[in-house]
C-alpha positions in Angstrom: 89.7 114.3 126.9 88.7 117.4 125.0 91.3 120.2 124.6 90.5 123.9 124.8 90.1 125.3 121.3 92.1 128.5 121.3 91.0 129.4 117.8 87.8 131.4 118.5 87.0 131.7 114.8 86.3 128.1 114.1 83.0 127.7 112.3 80.2 125.5 113.5 81.0 123.2 110.6 84.6 122.9 111.7 83.6 122.2 115.3 81.1 119.5 114.2 83.8 118.0 111.9 86.3 117.8 114.8 83.7 116.1 117.1 82.6 113.6 114.5 86.1 112.6 113.3 87.2 112.2 116.9 84.3 109.8 117.7 85.1 107.8 114.6 88.8 107.6 115.5 88.1 106.4 119.1 85.3 104.0 118.3 86.5 102.6 115.0 90.2 103.3 114.3 91.8 102.7 117.7 90.3 99.3 118.4 91.0 98.0 114.9 94.6 99.3 115.0 95.2 97.5 118.3 93.9 94.3 116.8 95.9 94.6 113.6 99.0 95.4 115.7 99.0 91.7 116.9 99.0 90.3 113.4 101.7 89.3 110.9 102.0 91.9 108.1 100.7 89.3 105.6 97.6 88.8 107.7 96.9 92.6 108.0 96.1 92.8 104.3 94.2 89.6 103.8 90.8 90.0 102.2 89.0 89.0 105.4 91.1 91.4 107.5 89.4 94.1 109.6 91.8 96.5 107.8 89.5 96.4 104.8 86.4 96.9 107.0 87.9 100.0 108.5 89.1 101.4 105.2 85.7 100.9 103.8 84.2 103.0 106.7 86.9 105.7 106.0 85.7 105.8 102.4 82.0 105.8 103.3 82.6 108.9 105.4 84.5 110.6 102.6 87.7 110.9 104.6 89.7 109.5 101.6 88.9 112.7 99.7 90.2 115.1 102.3 92.7 116.6 99.9 90.4 116.6 96.8 88.7 119.9 95.9 84.9 120.0 96.1 84.8 120.9 92.4 85.7 117.3 91.7 83.4 115.9 94.4 85.9 115.7 97.2 85.4 117.1 100.7 87.0 120.3 99.5 88.3 121.2 103.0 90.2 124.3 103.8 93.7 123.8 105.2 92.7 124.3 108.8 89.9 121.7 108.4 92.4 119.3 106.8 94.6 119.7 109.9 91.6 119.1 112.2 90.7 115.9 110.4 94.2 114.5 110.3 94.9 115.3 113.9 91.7 113.6 115.0 92.1 110.5 112.8 95.7 110.1 114.2 94.4 110.4 117.7 92.9 107.0 117.1 95.5 105.5 114.7 98.2 107.3 112.9 98.7 104.2 110.7 95.1 104.4 109.3 95.5 108.2 109.0 98.6 107.9 106.8 97.0 105.1 104.8 93.9 107.2 104.1 96.1 110.2 103.4 98.2 108.6 100.7 95.3 106.7 99.2 94.3 109.8 97.4 97.7 110.7 96.0 97.0 109.9 92.3 93.7 111.8 92.4 95.4 114.6 94.4 98.2 115.0 91.8 95.7 114.8 89.0 93.8 117.7 90.6 96.9 119.9 90.4 97.2 119.3 86.7 93.5 119.7 85.5 93.1 117.7 82.4 89.9 116.0 81.2 91.6 112.6 80.8 93.2 112.7 84.2 89.9 113.8 85.8 88.0 110.9 84.2 90.8 108.3 84.9 92.0 109.2 88.3 89.8 111.7 90.1 86.1 110.9 89.5 86.4 107.1 90.1 88.3 107.7 93.3 85.9 110.2 94.6 82.9 108.0 93.9 84.6 104.9 95.4 83.0 104.0 98.8 84.6 100.6 99.4 88.4 101.2 99.3 88.7 99.3 96.0 90.7 102.2 94.6 93.9 103.0 96.6 96.9 105.0 95.6 100.4 105.3 97.1 103.3 107.8 97.1 106.0 105.8 95.4 109.1 107.9 95.9 111.5 106.1 98.3 114.1 103.7 96.8 116.5 101.2 98.3 119.5 103.6 97.7 117.6 106.8 97.9 115.3 107.6 100.8 115.8 111.1 102.1 118.0 111.9 99.1 114.8 112.3 97.0 113.4 114.8 99.5 116.2 117.3 99.4 115.6 119.5 96.3 117.2 122.4 98.0 120.6 120.7 98.4 123.5 121.0 96.0 123.8 117.2 95.6 120.2 117.1 94.2 121.8 118.2 91.0 124.8 115.9 91.1 124.8 113.6 88.1 126.5 110.9 90.2 123.3 110.6 92.3 120.3 109.6 90.2 117.0 107.8 90.7 117.0 104.0 90.7 113.6 103.9 89.0 114.1 104.9 85.3 111.6 106.1 82.8 112.4 105.8 79.1 110.1 107.3 76.5 109.1 105.0 73.6 106.8 106.6 71.0 103.6 107.7 73.0 104.4 105.9 76.2 107.0 105.5 78.9 108.7 102.2 80.0 109.3 102.0 83.7 112.0 99.9 85.3 113.4 99.6 88.8 112.0 99.3 92.3 110.9 101.3 95.3 112.1 100.5 98.8 109.9 98.7 101.3 108.7 102.0 102.9 106.0 102.9 100.4 102.8 103.3 102.4 100.0 101.2 100.8 102.7 99.8 98.5 101.6 96.2 99.0 97.9 96.9 98.3 97.6 100.0 96.1 96.3 99.7 92.6 97.5 103.2 91.6 100.6 105.2 92.3 102.0 108.7 92.1 105.4 107.4 91.0 108.6 109.5 91.1 111.0 108.4 88.4 114.3 109.4 86.8 114.2 110.8 83.2 117.4 112.6 82.6 120.3 111.3 84.7 122.6 114.1 83.5 120.6 116.4 85.8 121.0 114.2 88.9 118.0 113.9 91.1 116.6 117.1 89.5 116.2 115.2 86.2 113.1 113.3 87.4 109.4 113.1 86.6 106.2 112.2 88.2 103.7 109.9 86.6 100.3 108.5 87.6 100.5 104.8 87.1 98.2 101.8 87.0 99.7 99.1 89.3 97.3 96.4 88.1 99.3 95.7 84.9 101.9 93.3 83.6 105.4 94.3 84.7 104.4 95.3 88.2 105.0 93.0 91.2 105.1 93.5 94.9 107.5 92.5 97.7 106.4 91.1 101.1 104.6 93.5 103.5 107.2 95.1 105.8 107.4 93.7 109.3 108.0 96.8 111.4 107.9 97.9 115.1 105.2 100.6 114.8 102.2 101.6 112.7 101.6 98.0 111.9 98.1 98.7 110.7 99.8 100.7 107.8 100.7 98.3 105.0 104.1 99.1 103.5 106.2 97.3 101.0 108.3 97.2 97.8 107.0 97.7 94.3 109.0 96.3 91.3 108.8 97.5 87.7 109.8 95.5 84.7 109.0 97.4 81.5 105.7 98.6 83.0 103.9 101.1 80.9 102.7 104.7 81.5 100.8 106.5 78.8 102.5 109.8 77.7 99.6 111.9 79.0 100.0 110.3 82.5 103.6 111.7 82.9 102.3 114.8 84.5 105.6 116.3 85.6 108.8 116.3 83.6 112.4 117.2 84.4 111.7 120.9 83.8 109.3 121.2 86.7 110.3 118.2 88.8 112.4 120.0 91.4 109.6 122.5 92.0 106.9 119.9 92.3 109.0 117.7 94.6 109.5 120.8 96.9 105.7 121.4 96.8 105.0 117.8 97.6 107.4 117.8 100.5 105.9 121.0 101.9 102.4 119.5 101.8 103.4 116.0 103.1 105.5 117.4 106.0 102.8 119.8 106.9 100.3 116.9 107.1 102.8 115.0 109.2 102.7 117.8 111.7 99.0 117.4 112.1 99.2 113.6 112.3 101.7 113.6 115.1 100.0 116.3 117.1 97.2 113.8 117.3 99.5 111.0 118.4 101.0 113.2 121.1 97.5 114.1 122.4 96.5 110.5 122.6 99.5 109.7 124.7 98.9 112.6 127.0 95.2 111.8 127.5 96.1 108.2 128.4 98.7 109.4 130.9 96.3 111.9 132.6 93.6 109.2 132.8 95.9 106.7 134.4 97.4 109.3 136.8 93.9 110.2 138.1 93.2 106.6 139.0 96.6 105.1 140.1 97.3 105.3 143.8 101.0 105.5 145.0 102.2 106.7 148.3 98.7 106.9 149.6 97.4 109.3 147.0 96.7 109.5 143.3 99.7 109.9 141.0 98.3 113.2 139.7 98.4 114.6 143.2 102.2 114.2 143.3 103.9 117.5 142.3 106.5 115.8 140.1 103.8 114.0 138.0 101.8 117.3 137.8 104.9 119.1 136.3 105.6 116.2 133.9 102.0 116.3 132.6 102.1 120.0 132.3 105.3 119.8 130.3 103.6 117.3 127.9 100.5 119.6 127.7 102.7 122.6 126.9 104.5 120.9 124.0 101.3 119.6 122.5 99.7 123.0 122.4 102.8 124.4 120.8 102.8 121.6 118.3 99.1 122.2 117.3 99.6 125.9 117.0 102.7 125.7 114.9 101.6 122.8 112.7 98.3 124.6 112.0 100.2 127.7 110.9 102.5 125.7 108.6 99.7 123.7 106.9 97.5 126.8 106.4 100.3 128.9 104.9 101.8 126.2 102.7 98.5 125.0 101.3 97.6 128.5 100.5 100.7 129.9 98.9 102.8 129.0 95.8 105.6 128.5 96.1 105.4 127.2 99.7 107.9 127.9 102.4 109.0 124.3 102.8 111.3 125.0 105.7 108.3 125.7 107.9 106.6 122.4 107.0 109.9 120.6 107.7 110.2 122.4 111.1 106.6 121.4 111.9 107.2 117.8 111.0 110.4 117.6 113.1 108.9 119.4 116.1 105.6 117.5 116.1 107.1 114.0 115.6 109.7 114.8 118.4 106.9 116.0 120.6 104.9 112.9 120.0 107.9 110.7 120.8 108.8 112.5 123.9 105.1 112.7 125.1 104.6 109.0 124.5 107.8 108.2 126.3 106.8 110.4 129.3 103.4 108.8 129.4 104.9 105.4 129.4 107.2 106.4 132.3 104.3 107.7 134.3 102.5 104.4 133.9 105.5 102.4 134.9 105.3 98.6 134.4 101.8 98.9 133.0 103.1 101.2 130.3 105.3 98.4 129.0 102.4 95.9 128.8 99.9 95.7 126.0 97.1 96.1 128.5 97.1 99.8 127.7 97.6 101.3 124.2 100.5 103.5 125.2 103.0 100.8 124.4 101.8 100.8 120.8 101.5 104.6 120.6 105.2 104.8 121.7 106.2 102.5 118.9 104.1 104.4 116.4 105.6 107.7 117.6 109.1 106.5 117.2 108.5 105.7 113.5 107.5 109.3 112.9 111.1 110.4 113.5 112.1 108.6 110.3 108.8 108.5 108.3 108.4 111.0 105.4 112.1 111.7 105.5 114.3 111.2 108.6 114.4 114.2 110.8 118.1 114.5 110.6 118.1 114.7 106.8 115.1 117.0 106.7 116.8 119.4 109.0 119.7 119.6 106.6 117.3 120.2 103.7 115.7 123.0 105.6 119.0 124.5 106.5 119.9 124.6 102.8 116.7 126.5 102.2 117.3 129.0 104.9 121.1 129.5 104.5 121.8 129.2 100.8 125.4 129.6 99.8 124.3 132.0 97.1 122.3 134.3 99.3 
């Protein structure tokens, strides 16, 4: 079901973009996501899996370059258009949307540090790729440090007792990497590149980190088993292990002097994108509920003709419209300003993921027993939405991080 576009300044190109991505999400992403949801995690990423067929189509449409500037051959979308694309992709499958979003992370980080070597190594091959043979990941989460690494505003980010588990030691003109990520790295089991967050100077605590762009197809890099999880099962996630893996000196693009600032910027962008993702998830749940309520007869009339159902649907509608409005504002502002106002991205992520979860839950309730079955996709959407409350930083921890930003003890 189409929603009323309240932004009367959308260009013809943005309207066409929204329509085209929506069709792609419904016709390609959703059916594939439902099929992959039934498989074991190991089967999702097999060479003959439909996962690869869909990712190839994503690349063929250029959606893998959503965050890459047009000067490097990417789509070069403005922030509002980025939101539109991510919302529509997630309407069909938030798992595929996240996988496509992080696939560009090495190229995206390289585009923020324009250097001829980085452009030739990480950006141009990725932009020209049309078969999903180049995939990156955001390798930041660790077994002992999940949300810890996403709290640069907090005092314990500088506590030397709390340091990264993945260590980088410089040796002549290269860095040796040792340690492991946790199993929550999106694309971790299949990526051949990574934007890897590492510890350089433990005396600075978490603040003493660095960011390197890393080739994962090298000796010293191994993978764990794909994570078996309740939701977003079409999104491959898993551990990455490093045993004296090598990163050239020029690929350590952020050192400890700018690590905290870059982590904050990354969080602002990632959480802003999460707001757009889960606005799409909420909308998909709402549309399924409305469609069902218009057909299902109870008490001699359609569900949608019962006042209590009407009110519940309106409450869902209201929250989704608020989610879209706020998440658009957050992504537009924080992709247009340096430094970003990260607390607004965090608030967007928390509000939109909570909205998606509540909307999916209400939709499932309206559908009753059918909502619990796999006959309708709402059961999967509910599980996907629940993961969003933890994904990209748990909402509880992120709220604390935003609170530190808003109410600094030194203000």
